[in-house]
C-alpha positions in Angstrom: -57.1 -7.9 -153.7 -54.5 -9.2 -151.3 -52.0 -11.7 -152.6 -52.8 -15.2 -151.3 -49.8 -17.2 -149.9 -49.2 -20.6 -151.5 -48.2 -23.7 -149.7 -45.2 -25.9 -150.8 -43.8 -29.0 -149.3 -40.1 -29.3 -148.6 -38.1 -32.4 -147.9 -34.7 -32.2 -146.3 -32.4 -34.2 -144.1 -32.7 -34.1 -140.3 -29.2 -32.5 -140.2 -30.4 -29.6 -142.5 -33.6 -29.1 -140.5 -31.6 -29.0 -137.2 -29.2 -26.5 -138.6 -32.0 -24.4 -140.1 -33.8 -24.4 -136.8 -30.7 -23.2 -135.0 -30.1 -20.4 -137.5 -33.8 -19.4 -137.4 -33.8 -19.2 -133.6 -30.5 -17.3 -133.6 -32.0 -14.7 -136.0 -35.3 -14.5 -134.1 -37.4 -16.1 -136.9 -39.6 -19.1 -137.3 -38.3 -21.8 -139.6 -40.8 -20.7 -142.2 -39.7 -17.1 -141.8 -36.1 -18.1 -142.2 -36.8 -20.1 -145.3 -38.7 -17.2 -146.8 -35.9 -14.8 -145.8 -33.3 -17.0 -147.5 -35.4 -17.5 -150.7 -36.0 -13.8 -151.0 -32.3 -13.0 -150.4 -31.4 -15.4 -153.2 -34.0 -14.0 -155.6 -32.6 -10.4 -155.0 -29.1 -11.7 -155.6 -30.2 -13.4 -158.8 -32.1 -10.4 -160.1 -29.2 -8.1 -159.4 -26.9 -10.3 -161.5 -29.4 -11.3 -164.3 -32.2 -8.8 -164.2 -35.7 -8.7 -162.8 -37.8 -11.9 -163.2 -41.2 -11.1 -164.6 -44.0 -13.2 -163.2 -46.2 -15.0 -165.8 -49.1 -14.9 -163.3 -49.6 -11.1 -163.5 
């Protein structure tokens, strides 16, 4: 069965949103795509340093 995407709300300042939008457009991504890219990049960095995170859901 395909994994279902979850929805999360995110609060940020107007300045952060403006800068995020700029970066996303520069990189050719949507804001959502840019956020997911940054989150996944940080997860990979964390796991490289501390080891793989095992999901409790599976």
